[in-house]
C-alpha positions in Angstrom: 5.3 157.2 4.1 8.7 158.3 2.6 12.0 158.4 4.3 13.9 161.8 4.4 17.2 162.9 5.6 17.4 166.3 7.1 20.8 167.7 6.4 22.5 170.9 7.7 22.1 173.8 5.2 25.2 176.1 5.0 24.0 179.6 5.5 26.4 182.4 4.5 27.3 185.0 7.1 26.9 188.5 6.4 29.4 190.8 8.1 27.6 193.8 9.2 30.6 195.9 10.6 34.2 195.1 10.7 36.3 194.7 13.8 39.1 197.0 14.7 42.5 195.6 13.3 44.2 193.2 15.8 47.0 195.6 16.3 44.7 198.2 17.5 43.2 196.0 20.1 44.6 195.9 23.6 46.5 192.6 24.6 44.2 190.0 25.8 41.0 192.0 24.9 38.1 190.1 23.2 37.1 191.0 19.6 34.1 193.4 19.3 30.9 191.7 18.3 28.2 193.1 16.2 24.7 191.9 16.1 21.9 192.4 13.5 19.4 195.1 14.6 15.7 194.0 14.5 13.5 195.7 11.9 11.7 198.7 13.5 8.6 199.7 11.5 8.5 203.1 13.1 12.1 203.9 11.8 11.1 202.4 8.4 8.2 204.9 8.2 10.3 207.9 9.4 13.1 207.2 7.1 10.7 206.3 4.2 12.5 203.0 3.6 11.3 201.1 0.5 11.8 197.5 -0.5 11.8 196.1 -4.1 9.4 197.6 -6.3 9.4 200.9 -4.1 7.1 199.3 -1.9 7.4 201.1 1.6 8.7 199.0 4.3 5.7 199.7 6.7 2.5 201.4 6.7 0.5 203.1 9.5 -3.0 201.6 10.0 -5.6 202.1 12.7 -4.7 199.0 14.3 -1.0 200.2 14.5 2.1 199.7 12.2 2.2 197.0 9.6 5.4 195.8 8.1 5.6 194.9 4.4 5.8 191.4 3.2 9.3 190.5 1.6 8.8 190.9 -2.2 11.8 188.7 -2.8 10.9 185.8 -0.3 11.1 182.5 -2.3 7.9 180.6 -3.3 7.2 177.8 -0.9 5.8 177.2 2.5 2.9 175.5 1.1 1.9 178.4 -1.1 -0.8 177.4 -3.5 -0.8 179.6 -6.4 -3.5 181.5 -8.2 -3.7 180.3 -11.8 -7.2 180.7 -13.3 -7.5 182.4 -16.7 -10.4 185.0 -17.3 -12.4 182.3 -19.2 -12.1 179.6 -16.6 -15.7 178.6 -15.9 -15.0 178.1 -12.3 -14.6 181.9 -11.9 -16.8 183.4 -14.6 -20.1 182.1 -13.6 -22.1 181.1 -10.4 -24.8 178.4 -10.4 -27.2 178.2 -7.3 -27.7 175.0 -5.6 -30.0 173.7 -2.9 -27.5 172.4 -0.3 -28.5 174.7 2.6 -26.4 173.0 5.4 -23.9 175.1 7.3 -20.3 173.9 6.9 -18.1 173.4 9.8 -14.7 174.3 8.7 -13.7 176.3 5.4 -10.2 176.5 3.8 -9.1 180.1 3.3 -6.0 182.0 2.0 -5.4 185.4 3.3 -3.2 187.4 1.1 -3.9 190.9 2.7 -2.4 192.7 5.5 -4.2 194.1 7.6 -6.3 190.9 7.4 -9.8 191.2 5.6 -10.7 187.6 6.3 -13.0 186.2 5.2 -13.8 189.0 2.6 -10.9 188.5 0.1 -12.7 189.7 -3.2 -12.0 186.7 -5.6 -14.8 186.6 -8.0 -17.6 189.2 -8.6 -20.9 188.9 -10.7 -23.3 191.6 -11.8 -25.8 190.1 -14.0 -28.2 187.0 -14.2 -29.7 185.1 -17.1 -32.9 183.2 -17.4 -31.5 180.0 -15.9 -30.3 182.0 -12.9 -26.7 181.6 -13.7 -24.7 184.6 -12.6 -21.9 186.2 -14.7 -20.2 189.4 -15.6 -22.2 191.8 -17.9 -19.0 193.4 -19.3 -16.2 190.9 -19.4 -14.0 193.3 -21.4 -10.8 194.1 -19.4 -9.1 197.5 -19.1 -5.6 198.2 -17.9 -5.0 199.1 -14.2 -2.3 201.7 -13.7 0.1 201.4 -10.7 0.2 204.9 -9.4 1.5 206.0 -6.1 -0.4 209.4 -6.6 -2.7 210.8 -5.4 -1.5 210.3 -1.9 -4.1 208.5 0.3 -6.0 210.8 2.6 -8.0 210.1 5.8 -10.8 208.6 3.8 -8.8 205.8 2.7 -7.2 202.8 4.0 -3.9 201.1 3.0 -3.1 197.5 2.6 -0.4 195.1 1.6 -1.1 192.2 -0.7 1.2 189.1 -0.8 0.4 186.2 -3.2 1.9 183.7 -5.5 0.7 183.5 -9.1 1.3 181.1 -11.9 1.9 183.6 -14.7 1.5 182.5 -18.2 3.0 184.5 -20.9 0.5 186.7 -22.7 -2.4 185.5 -20.6 -4.5 187.2 -17.8 -4.6 185.3 -14.6 -7.3 186.1 -12.0 -6.1 187.4 -8.7 -8.0 188.7 -5.6 -8.5 192.4 -4.7 -9.0 193.8 -1.3 -12.4 195.5 -2.1 -14.4 197.6 -4.6 -12.8 200.6 -5.8 -9.2 199.7 -4.7 -6.3 201.1 -6.5 -2.7 199.9 -6.6 0.0 202.4 -5.3 3.1 200.2 -5.9 3.6 196.7 -6.9 6.5 194.2 -7.6 6.3 190.7 -9.2 9.4 188.5 -9.2 11.1 185.2 -8.7 13.5 186.0 -5.7 15.5 189.0 -6.6 14.6 188.6 -10.4 11.8 191.1 -11.5 9.1 190.0 -13.8 7.3 192.5 -16.1 3.5 192.6 -15.8 0.3 194.5 -16.4 -2.7 194.6 -14.2 -6.2 194.6 -15.5 -9.9 194.7 -14.5 -13.2 193.8 -15.9 -16.7 195.4 -15.6 -17.4 193.8 -12.2 -13.9 194.9 -10.8 -12.3 191.4 -11.0 -8.6 191.7 -11.2 -6.3 190.0 -13.5 -2.4 190.0 -14.0 -0.5 189.4 -17.2 3.1 188.9 -17.6 5.6 188.7 -20.5 6.9 185.3 -19.2 5.4 182.1 -17.8 6.7 181.5 -14.3 5.5 181.1 -10.7 6.1 184.5 -9.2 5.4 186.3 -5.9 3.2 189.5 -6.4 3.5 192.0 -3.5 1.3 195.2 -3.7 0.6 198.4 -1.7 -3.0 199.3 -2.1 -5.4 202.1 -1.2 -9.2 201.9 -0.9 -12.0 204.0 0.4 -12.9 203.1 4.0 -16.6 203.5 3.1 -16.3 200.5 0.6 -16.3 198.2 3.7 -19.6 199.6 5.2 -20.8 202.4 7.0 -23.8 204.6 6.3 -25.5 203.6 3.0 -26.7 207.3 2.5 -29.9 208.4 1.0 -29.7 208.7 -2.9 -32.7 209.0 -5.1 -33.4 206.5 -7.8 -32.0 209.0 -10.4 -28.7 209.0 -8.7 -28.0 205.3 -8.8 -26.1 203.6 -11.7 -28.3 202.2 -14.5 -29.2 198.4 -14.1 -29.4 196.2 -17.3 -32.8 194.8 -17.9 -33.2 191.1 -16.6 -35.1 188.3 -18.5 -38.8 188.6 -18.1 -39.3 185.2 -16.4 -36.8 186.4 -13.7 -38.4 189.8 -13.2 -41.8 188.0 -12.7 -40.3 185.8 -10.1 -38.4 188.6 -8.3 -41.8 190.8 -8.3 -43.2 188.1 -6.3 -40.4 187.9 -3.8 -40.4 191.9 -3.6 -44.1 191.8 -2.9 -43.4 189.4 0.1 -40.8 191.5 1.5 -42.7 194.8 1.0 -40.1 196.5 -1.3 -40.9 198.5 -4.4 -39.8 201.5 -6.5 -42.5 203.7 -4.4 -39.9 203.4 -1.6 -36.5 205.2 -1.4 -33.5 203.1 -2.3 -32.3 203.3 1.3 -35.6 202.0 2.6 -35.7 199.2 0.1 -32.1 198.2 1.0 -32.8 198.2 4.5 -35.7 195.8 4.1 -33.9 193.6 1.8 -31.0 193.3 4.2 -33.3 192.4 7.1 -35.1 189.8 5.1 -32.1 187.9 3.8 -30.1 188.1 7.0 -33.1 186.2 8.5 -32.3 183.1 6.4 -31.3 180.0 8.3 -29.1 177.1 7.4 -31.0 173.7 7.1 -30.5 170.2 6.9 -33.7 170.0 5.0 -33.3 171.9 1.6 -36.1 173.8 0.0 -38.2 171.3 -2.2 -37.9 172.0 -5.8 -41.5 173.1 -6.3 -40.7 176.0 -8.5 -37.6 177.6 -9.9 -34.5 177.7 -7.6 -34.5 181.3 -6.9 -38.1 181.3 -5.6 -37.6 178.1 -3.6 -34.7 179.7 -1.8 -36.0 183.2 -1.4 -39.5 182.2 -0.3 -38.3 179.4 2.1 -35.6 181.8 3.6 -33.2 178.6 3.7 -29.6 178.9 3.0 -26.2 179.9 3.9 -24.2 182.8 2.6 -24.0 181.9 -1.1 -27.8 181.4 -1.2 -28.6 184.8 0.5 -26.2 186.6 -1.7 -27.7 185.0 -4.8 -31.3 185.6 -3.9 -30.5 189.1 -2.8 -28.7 190.0 -6.0 -31.7 188.9 -8.2 -34.3 190.6 -6.1 -32.2 193.9 -5.8 -31.3 194.0 -9.6 -35.1 193.6 -10.5 -35.9 196.8 -8.4 -33.2 198.6 -10.1 -30.6 198.6 -7.3 -27.1 198.0 -8.6 -25.9 195.1 -7.1 -23.1 192.6 -7.2 -22.7 189.1 -5.5 -18.9 188.5 -4.4 -17.5 185.0 -3.5 -14.4 183.3 -2.5 -13.6 179.9 -1.2 -15.0 180.5 2.1 -17.8 183.1 2.1 -20.1 185.1 -0.1 -21.7 188.6 0.2 -23.1 191.4 -2.0 -22.0 195.0 -2.9 -24.4 197.7 -3.3 -23.8 201.1 -5.1 -25.3 204.0 -3.3 -24.7 206.5 -6.1 -21.2 207.4 -4.9 -19.3 204.2 -4.5 -19.8 200.4 -4.0 -20.2 199.2 -0.5 -19.9 195.7 1.0 -22.9 194.3 2.7 -22.5 191.0 4.6 -25.7 188.9 4.8 -24.3 186.3 7.2 -24.8 182.6 6.8 -21.1 182.0 7.4 -19.5 178.6 8.3 -18.2 177.7 11.7 -14.6 178.7 11.4 -11.8 179.1 8.8 -8.9 176.7 7.9 -6.5 178.5 8.2 -6.4 182.3 8.3 -2.9 184.0 9.0 -3.4 184.3 12.8 -0.5 186.4 13.2 -2.0 189.0 10.7 -3.4 192.2 12.1 -7.1 192.2 11.5 -8.8 195.1 9.9 -11.5 197.0 11.6 -14.2 198.0 9.2 -16.7 200.9 9.7 -19.8 200.1 11.7 -22.5 198.1 10.1 -25.6 200.4 9.5 -28.0 197.5 9.3 -29.4 195.4 12.3 -28.5 191.7 12.7 -31.0 189.1 13.9 -30.4 187.1 17.1 -28.0 184.1 16.7 -26.5 185.6 13.3 -23.4 183.9 11.8 -21.6 186.8 10.5 -18.5 187.0 8.2 -16.5 188.9 10.7 -17.2 186.4 13.4 -16.0 183.5 11.2 -12.4 185.0 11.1 -12.6 186.0 14.8 -13.5 182.4 15.8 -10.7 181.2 13.7 -8.0 183.4 15.3 -9.2 182.8 18.8 -9.4 178.9 18.2 -5.6 179.2 17.1 -4.7 181.2 20.1 -6.8 179.2 22.7 -8.4 182.5 23.8 -12.2 182.7 24.4 -14.2 184.2 21.5 -15.7 187.4 21.9 -19.5 187.6 20.9 -21.1 190.6 19.4 -24.6 191.7 20.3 -27.1 189.1 19.0 -24.5 186.5 17.9 -24.7 182.8 18.7 -22.8 181.8 21.8 -21.7 178.6 20.2 -18.0 177.9 20.3 -15.8 176.6 17.3 -15.7 172.8 17.3 -12.4 172.7 15.2 -9.0 174.1 15.7 -6.9 172.6 12.8 -3.2 172.0 13.5 -0.5 173.6 11.3 -0.5 176.6 9.0 -0.5 177.6 5.5 -0.1 180.8 3.7 -2.3 179.6 0.9 -4.6 176.9 1.7 -6.1 176.2 -1.6 -7.7 179.5 -2.6 -6.4 179.4 -6.2 -8.0 176.1 -6.9 -11.4 176.9 -5.2 -14.3 177.6 -7.3 -16.8 180.4 -6.4 -19.5 177.8 -6.0 -17.4 176.4 -3.2 -18.0 179.3 -0.9 -19.7 177.9 2.3 -20.1 174.7 0.3 -19.8 171.6 2.4 -18.6 169.8 -0.8 -16.3 172.5 -1.7 -13.2 171.7 0.5 -14.4 172.2 4.2 -12.7 170.2 6.8 -14.7 169.4 9.8 -12.5 167.7 12.4 -10.6 168.8 15.3 -7.7 166.6 14.6 -6.8 163.4 12.8 -8.4 160.2 14.1 -11.5 162.1 15.0 -14.7 161.9 13.1 -16.2 165.0 11.5 -16.0 166.7 8.1 -18.2 169.5 7.0 -20.9 168.8 9.7 -21.3 165.1 8.8 -19.8 163.4 12.0 -19.1 164.5 15.4 -16.3 163.4 17.8 -17.3 160.2 19.4 -19.6 159.0 16.6 -18.9 156.8 13.6 -17.5 158.6 10.6 -19.9 157.5 7.7 -17.6 159.0 4.9 -15.7 156.9 2.7 -12.0 156.8 3.8 -9.6 158.9 1.5 -6.7 157.2 -0.2 -3.7 159.5 -0.1 -0.5 159.1 -2.4 2.7 161.1 -2.0 6.0 161.5 -3.7 9.1 163.5 -3.0 11.6 165.0 -5.3 14.5 163.6 -3.4 15.6 161.8 -0.3 17.4 164.7 1.3 16.2 168.0 2.5 17.7 171.1 4.2 16.3 173.4 6.7 15.3 176.8 5.1 15.1 175.0 1.7 11.9 174.0 -0.2 10.8 170.4 0.0 8.9 169.4 -3.2 5.8 167.2 -2.7 3.2 166.0 -4.8 0.4 163.3 -4.8 -3.2 162.6 -5.2 -6.4 162.3 -2.7 -9.4 160.1 -3.6 -12.2 158.2 -2.1 -13.9 155.3 -3.7 -12.1 155.9 -6.8 -13.4 159.4 -7.2 -11.0 162.5 -6.7 -11.3 164.4 -3.5 -11.1 168.1 -4.8 -10.2 171.3 -2.8 -9.2 169.5 0.4 -6.4 170.3 2.6 -3.3 168.1 2.9 -1.0 168.2 5.7 2.6 167.3 5.3 4.2 165.9 8.4 7.7 164.7 9.5 7.9 161.7 11.9 10.7 160.2 13.9 10.9 158.1 17.0 12.9 161.0 18.8 10.8 164.0 17.7 7.4 162.6 17.2 5.1 164.2 14.6 6.3 167.7 13.2 3.8 169.4 10.9 5.6 171.5 8.5 2.9 173.0 6.2 -0.2 172.3 4.0 -1.1 172.1 0.4 -4.4 171.8 -1.2 -5.8 169.6 -4.0 -7.2 170.7 -7.1 -10.5 169.8 -8.7 -8.8 166.5 -10.0 -7.7 165.6 -6.4 -4.1 166.4 -7.2 -1.6 168.4 -5.0 1.7 169.8 -6.0 4.0 172.2 -4.2 7.0 173.2 -2.2 7.2 173.5 1.6 10.0 175.3 3.0 11.4 173.3 6.1 11.5 175.4 9.3 14.8 176.1 10.7 14.0 174.6 14.1 13.4 171.1 12.8 16.1 169.0 14.3 18.7 167.1 11.9 18.1 163.5 11.3 16.0 160.9 9.5 12.3 161.3 9.1 9.4 159.5 7.7 7.2 161.9 5.5 3.5 161.5 5.5 0.6 163.3 3.9 -2.7 163.3 5.6 -6.1 165.0 5.1 -9.3 165.4 7.1 -11.3 165.1 3.9 -14.6 167.0 3.4 -18.4 166.1 3.4 -17.7 163.2 1.0 -14.2 162.2 1.6 -13.1 160.9 5.0 -9.7 161.2 6.7 -6.7 159.5 5.1 -2.9 159.1 5.2 -0.3 158.2 3.0 1.4 154.9 3.5 
């Protein structure tokens, strides 16, 4: 632990209105006091109030009024930046695996408002090679305009995005999008009040990138619009001729896919709608398993025929089978979930195949959740849907009972992580970590309890190797409302613990433990960031400690 002195930060006072001159006041009368007026989203919309970058101060959504994030808010509060360039192998390819266990708790960064958790669109793939590696067929990027017109109509939904990005001069850095077919109406990149010039790009699978003139860590705030139908709804009934063309697959992949298609009962003799309905029913029927499919043939056949796997296995096998049929399909992944997108001849639509983990760590629980269109496909009994994953996390944070949709499992979440983070490691999570017990999942309800990605349960011994946590501070003094810079390393048995959440805690005899924020380790087990100290933290001397719940390999650990 490190000793920290929390000092008082002098905050300038803004005079909102001047008081009458002393000579104009009656003798003995008190001065007139003026109070700041709270922001009112309804007035912001009525008066068309805009923030930096011409971003509207509020938007009207089906869930009610949503206020814009502050484009000038300083980087901090545990923000973990997006920083992967287009050629980074962690984002440009997906390699299937055989670990079919269901993880307990998954890290997640929710940059969108209303919240689309856990469906942040981080990496999309649209082709497969002979080794079953997924990638982007057309990696060439084209500029994305920022255009407030045409004005969104009733068929579109509006969202805000708020994210921190490590910009590199002249390089394109990957950022998440809210969904397929989204467009940017207004955007602002900057450091505090200083604007940064930038250009947005996208590739053939609609992965988004940002390129700037300078290298800096900046906050990106955007207003976006997207067709509501992109999130689901009726698939329609297109003919095969109305679908987008699909690139030929390697012959060996086609032979394996034809075997799976024959088992499912899909073929070009049926309509695309009928094939999609059968495919969704088959792959939603997968089950997670502690006993992975044996490597008897190729990995695609072993997964598809055994019907074992969580979200990433379902989406991978679905995509290979669908592409072989000629159905334009993408697999989309982030650090917590995976799903597919299908083109129905008019637009790309999101289709969740289930297989989600137990809960998220840690969605923005105060963020208004988005209500997607109704799901046109049936769910099997006990399904673990993506929407339920975020719902359980929100209810775990609030302490309210979790609502169960028809056919869903009645199990309750076993974890309710303490603390909050506006970016719990998303930028450093590889696509292969989606629903992956080894990809950064935390599985304990609190420090000192066993768990971790389904390995241990409360009251049972934790068989994982204890994590060694180091931590250093930039200085011995800190101020409320100002960033506290923290860095360190997490390892277990000499090996780095990548993509685990690290909680920063203040401790004093008078106040006890005060969790002030979270960071996430990168693939080397290192964490480095700034956490803004809450204004409610009392002044005084504190010990600072970093602690982690670990993951499936790394156990709990504390800095000394």
